[in-house]
Backbone as JSON, one array per atom type, in Angstrom:
{
  "sequence": "MRLGAYPCNIKKNTNSSRAYRRKRIYERHRHRYEFNNKYRKAMEKKGMVFAGTSPDGCLVEIIEVKKHPWFVAVQYHPEFKSKPDLPHPLFRDFIASAWKCKRNKA",
  "N": [[86.32, 96.87, 116.7], [86.69, 99.15, 114.74], [90.18, 100.05, 114.07], [92.69, 102.72, 112.6], [93.03, 103.19, 109.37], [91.09, 102.74, 106.29], [89.68, 102.42, 103.25], [87.09, 103.69, 101.3], [85.03, 104.73, 98.88], [84.1, 107.34, 97.01], [80.61, 108.65, 96.09], [79.36, 110.03, 93.13], [78.78, 113.26, 92.67], [77.78, 114.73, 95.36], [78.45, 116.24, 98.31], [79.84, 115.34, 99.26], [82.22, 114.12, 97.45], [83.15, 116.27, 95.88], [83.85, 118.52, 98.06], [87.0, 115.94, 98.32], [87.36, 115.49, 95.88], [87.6, 113.01, 94.44], [87.53, 109.4, 93.96], [87.82, 107.52, 95.32], [88.76, 107.8, 99.21], [91.14, 107.93, 101.91], [90.2, 107.33, 105.01], [90.85, 107.53, 108.85], [89.97, 105.31, 111.7], [88.19, 105.11, 114.15], [86.53, 103.14, 116.43], [83.28, 101.72, 117.48], [81.31, 101.22, 115.77], [78.26, 100.94, 113.21], [76.42, 101.29, 110.34], [72.94, 100.26, 110.17], [71.95, 98.59, 108.06], [69.59, 97.36, 106.76], [67.91, 99.86, 107.6], [68.68, 101.58, 105.48], [67.55, 101.26, 102.75], [64.49, 102.69, 103.26], [65.44, 104.77, 104.51], [66.91, 106.74, 102.38], [64.53, 106.69, 100.89], [63.41, 108.83, 102.37], [65.23, 110.62, 101.83], [68.09, 110.74, 102.41], [71.16, 110.93, 101.28], [73.29, 108.19, 100.39], [76.56, 108.63, 101.0], [79.49, 107.95, 100.88], [80.91, 104.24, 100.68], [82.67, 101.68, 101.76], [84.41, 99.8, 99.81], [83.35, 97.17, 98.94], [80.67, 98.07, 99.53], [78.87, 97.41, 101.81], [79.51, 98.41, 104.32], [78.55, 102.12, 105.6], [80.5, 104.99, 105.12], [79.98, 107.4, 104.74], [77.34, 109.87, 105.16], [74.22, 112.18, 103.17], [72.17, 114.84, 103.12], [70.01, 115.27, 100.92], [68.17, 117.9, 100.79], [69.63, 119.9, 102.21], [71.93, 122.22, 102.87], [74.68, 121.96, 103.2], [74.46, 118.96, 104.55], [76.75, 117.09, 106.19], [78.23, 113.49, 107.01], [80.12, 111.69, 108.82], [81.88, 108.5, 109.45], [84.46, 108.33, 110.45], [86.99, 109.74, 111.61], [87.96, 113.28, 110.79], [89.14, 114.55, 111.44], [91.27, 113.45, 112.18], [93.05, 113.84, 110.43], [93.2, 116.94, 109.88], [94.9, 120.21, 109.98], [95.94, 123.05, 111.18], [97.03, 124.97, 109.51], [96.25, 123.42, 106.97], [93.88, 122.28, 106.35], [90.91, 119.79, 106.53], [89.23, 118.72, 104.18], [86.62, 118.41, 104.09], [86.05, 119.97, 106.93], [87.19, 122.47, 105.64], [85.32, 122.72, 102.85], [82.85, 122.86, 104.72], [83.25, 124.94, 105.81], [83.46, 127.31, 104.4], [80.93, 126.94, 102.72], [79.31, 127.58, 104.62], [79.89, 129.65, 105.26], [79.08, 130.97, 102.4], [76.21, 131.1, 102.75], [75.63, 132.6, 104.92], [76.27, 134.92, 103.9], [74.64, 135.12, 101.73], [72.85, 135.0, 103.14], [72.83, 137.81, 103.92]],
  "CA": [[87.32, 97.54, 116.73], [87.7, 99.67, 113.82], [91.24, 100.55, 113.5], [93.3, 102.68, 111.48], [92.83, 103.74, 107.54], [90.37, 102.36, 105.76], [89.33, 102.69, 102.13], [86.25, 104.5, 101.33], [84.15, 105.02, 98.1], [82.53, 108.52, 97.02], [79.6, 108.76, 95.18], [80.06, 111.08, 92.26], [77.41, 114.73, 92.63], [78.12, 114.76, 96.19], [79.11, 117.52, 98.87], [82.06, 114.6, 99.95], [82.83, 114.2, 95.71], [83.92, 118.05, 95.67], [85.49, 118.26, 98.7], [87.79, 115.19, 98.2], [87.96, 115.65, 94.11], [88.03, 111.53, 94.78], [87.27, 108.97, 93.7], [88.4, 107.26, 97.03], [90.15, 108.05, 99.67], [91.09, 106.77, 102.74], [89.88, 107.96, 106.28], [91.2, 106.78, 110.26], [88.56, 104.57, 112.31], [88.25, 104.57, 115.8], [84.96, 102.34, 116.52], [82.63, 99.99, 117.08], [79.59, 101.55, 114.54], [78.35, 101.31, 111.58], [74.79, 102.16, 110.06], [72.23, 99.45, 110.36], [71.7, 98.09, 106.52], [68.04, 97.44, 107.71], [66.99, 100.78, 106.9], [69.36, 101.55, 104.08], [66.27, 101.79, 101.6], [64.1, 103.19, 103.96], [65.81, 106.84, 104.29], [66.91, 106.81, 101.07], [63.44, 107.39, 99.82], [63.46, 109.89, 102.84], [66.34, 111.74, 100.86], [69.4, 110.72, 102.54], [72.37, 110.25, 100.18], [74.92, 107.86, 101.43], [77.93, 109.52, 99.53], [80.15, 106.68, 100.8], [80.85, 103.57, 101.55], [83.28, 100.64, 101.97], [84.8, 99.42, 98.41], [81.71, 96.45, 99.43], [79.92, 98.8, 99.58], [78.63, 97.25, 102.58], [79.72, 99.97, 105.45], [78.13, 102.91, 105.26], [81.02, 105.43, 105.4], [79.01, 109.32, 104.8], [75.51, 109.8, 104.75], [74.69, 113.61, 102.95], [70.65, 115.07, 103.76], [69.7, 115.52, 99.42], [67.66, 119.16, 100.93], [70.16, 120.25, 103.04], [73.27, 122.99, 101.51], [75.93, 120.85, 103.72], [74.83, 118.57, 106.03], [78.0, 115.77, 105.92], [78.23, 112.86, 108.5], [81.3, 111.11, 108.64], [81.88, 107.23, 110.06], [86.02, 108.33, 110.94], [87.78, 111.33, 112.32], [88.53, 114.1, 109.65], [90.24, 115.78, 112.68], [93.16, 113.8, 113.18], [93.86, 114.42, 109.2], [93.81, 118.12, 110.53], [95.82, 120.68, 110.46], [95.41, 124.74, 110.92], [97.13, 125.88, 107.74], [95.86, 122.92, 106.01], [92.65, 122.07, 107.31], [90.62, 118.43, 105.94], [88.84, 119.49, 102.84], [85.35, 118.4, 104.65], [86.68, 121.29, 106.79], [87.04, 123.35, 104.26], [84.59, 122.81, 102.92], [81.26, 123.24, 105.48], [83.37, 126.57, 106.59], [83.11, 127.83, 102.86], [79.38, 126.88, 102.9], [78.37, 128.08, 105.8], [80.42, 131.27, 104.42], [78.09, 131.39, 101.56], [74.97, 130.85, 103.17], [75.32, 134.07, 105.42], [76.38, 135.96, 103.06], [73.48, 134.82, 100.49], [71.24, 136.64, 103.98], [72.86, 139.45, 104.54]],
  "C": [[87.47, 97.47, 115.16], [88.47, 100.4, 113.9], [92.37, 100.94, 112.84], [92.34, 103.06, 110.46], [92.1, 102.55, 107.41], [89.89, 102.92, 104.1], [87.74, 103.07, 102.5], [85.79, 105.35, 99.28], [83.29, 106.28, 97.64], [81.83, 108.63, 95.98], [79.85, 110.47, 94.57], [78.23, 112.27, 92.88], [77.21, 114.57, 93.98], [78.98, 115.98, 96.82], [80.51, 116.33, 99.24], [83.15, 114.5, 98.18], [83.53, 115.42, 95.79], [84.4, 118.84, 96.38], [87.26, 117.52, 98.7], [87.79, 115.23, 96.95], [88.57, 114.3, 93.72], [87.51, 110.92, 94.33], [86.86, 107.85, 95.49], [89.29, 107.97, 97.88], [90.19, 107.2, 101.13], [91.69, 107.07, 104.33], [91.04, 106.89, 107.27], [90.02, 106.36, 110.91], [89.45, 104.79, 113.37], [87.36, 103.94, 116.77], [84.79, 101.54, 116.6], [81.24, 100.15, 116.29], [79.18, 101.17, 113.83], [76.43, 101.26, 111.47], [74.47, 100.39, 110.08], [71.38, 99.2, 108.36], [70.61, 97.65, 105.61], [67.58, 98.49, 106.87], [67.66, 101.18, 105.6], [68.33, 102.59, 102.7], [65.55, 102.98, 102.27], [64.15, 105.0, 104.25], [66.63, 106.9, 103.6], [66.3, 107.51, 100.73], [63.25, 108.91, 100.9], [64.74, 111.39, 102.7], [68.01, 112.13, 101.81], [70.65, 110.4, 101.96], [73.54, 109.3, 100.84], [76.29, 107.83, 100.22], [79.52, 108.95, 99.9], [80.08, 105.78, 101.49], [82.25, 102.3, 101.81], [83.49, 100.34, 100.47], [83.43, 97.93, 97.75], [81.02, 96.39, 98.64], [78.89, 98.63, 100.76], [78.48, 98.41, 104.12], [79.51, 101.15, 104.77], [79.32, 103.7, 105.91], [80.49, 107.35, 105.57], [77.98, 109.03, 104.6], [75.31, 111.82, 104.43], [73.22, 113.59, 103.23], [70.5, 115.55, 101.35], [69.53, 117.2, 99.8], [68.56, 120.25, 101.04], [71.52, 121.54, 102.48], [74.71, 122.62, 101.97], [75.57, 120.12, 104.37], [75.64, 117.27, 105.26], [77.91, 115.33, 107.15], [79.14, 111.84, 108.23], [81.08, 109.95, 109.66], [83.74, 107.32, 110.56], [86.26, 109.61, 110.94], [88.36, 112.12, 111.35], [89.55, 114.84, 110.7], [91.56, 115.24, 112.75], [93.8, 113.78, 111.24], [93.91, 116.3, 109.55], [94.31, 118.96, 110.49], [95.39, 122.43, 110.73], [96.34, 125.7, 110.19], [96.73, 124.79, 106.34], [94.66, 121.61, 106.42], [91.97, 121.08, 106.09], [89.61, 118.8, 104.82], [87.1, 118.91, 103.41], [84.95, 119.69, 105.35], [86.07, 122.87, 106.35], [85.81, 123.97, 103.88], [82.82, 123.58, 103.29], [81.84, 124.36, 106.0], [82.82, 127.48, 105.19], [81.37, 127.53, 102.52], [78.83, 127.52, 103.57], [79.01, 130.16, 105.64], [79.68, 132.35, 103.84], [76.78, 131.47, 102.35], [74.92, 132.34, 104.14], [75.5, 135.05, 104.65], [75.04, 136.08, 101.21], [72.41, 135.37, 101.66], [71.52, 137.58, 104.37], [71.98, 140.21, 103.59]]
}
């Protein structure tokens, strides 16, 4: 069981790096799940980006889909650090991306 804050290194030029504006973050976990690295290369070939990993590179913390405007999935709980007047960076940038897509279609 992973409980509490864990470090995550963020890959450059990803939606996550633009949202956080940092190379390393600390986010809170409460789960028993992890990505099976056996499938990592195959998933990368199909367009998945491993945007955040543990400092040793073994645990996948953030994934993104390269050809999607803003597909970001995380292993941690960003809602633990979000407030109505100070949203979590991932929520803030997700809403901004959705708003931009809506304006471009109008």
